[in-house]
N, C-alpha and C positions, 0 to 999 in steps of 0.2 A: 563040596560045600556041605556043611553040617546043618542038619535040620533040627530045630528046637521044637519038640512037640509040646512043651509047656507054654509056649508063647500064646496060642489061642486061649488056653485056660486062664492065663494071666490077664489077657485083654478082656475076656468075658467077665471075670470077677471084678475087674476095674470098672467096666461098663455098668454092671449091676450095682456096684457101690455108688457110682455117680448118679444113677437113676434113683436109688434109695435116698441119696442126699437131696436131690431135687424134689422128691415127694415130701420129705420132711420140711424143706424150706417152703414149699407151696402150702402145706398144711399150717405152718407157722404164720405165714402171711395171711391166710384165710382167717385164722383165729384173731390176729391183730386187727384186721378190718372189721370183724364181728364186734370186737370190744369197742373200737372207735365208733361204729354206728350205734351201738347200745348207749355209749356215753353221750353222743349227740342227741339221740332221742330222749334220754333221761333229762338232759339239760333243757331241751326245748319244751318238754312236758312241764318242767318246773316253771318256766317263764310264760308259757302259753298252754294251759291245761287243755287236753284233748288233741294236741298237735299230732301225736303218733297215730291216733285213730283216724283222723282226717287225712293224714298222709297216706296211710295204707288204703283207705277208701279211694282216694284219687289215683293211687297206683293201680288198683284193681280195675278201675274204669279205663285208665289209659292202656292197660294190657289188653282188655277186651276190644277196645277200638283198634289197637295195633293188629290183633289177630284177625279181626273182621276185614281190615284193609289188605292184609296179606292174602286172605282167602279170596277176596274179590279180584285182586290183581293177578292171582295165579292163573296161568293159561290152562285151559281145559284140554286134556289129552284124551281123545276118545278111544285110543288103543288100550288105555289102562282100565282096570276094573273100577267100578264106582267107588268102592271103599278106599282106593288109593289115589283118587283124584283130588 
């Protein structure tokens, strides 16, 4: 049997190329979503002034409540140091 030493290098470069492609596609999707959200916020601000500010205020309150609930429901592990509980 003849071994081909170039095979792992070809597979590695192909894998790196696929990962880079996925990274570019992910970044493109993220940018598209950012533009969509900006357009939605801009449109809503035109129809209902102050929409974005009130949305962000509500989002901040909801996030704080969520974090409080997660902290309350987290079981206390006495074996862990206090700063990791």
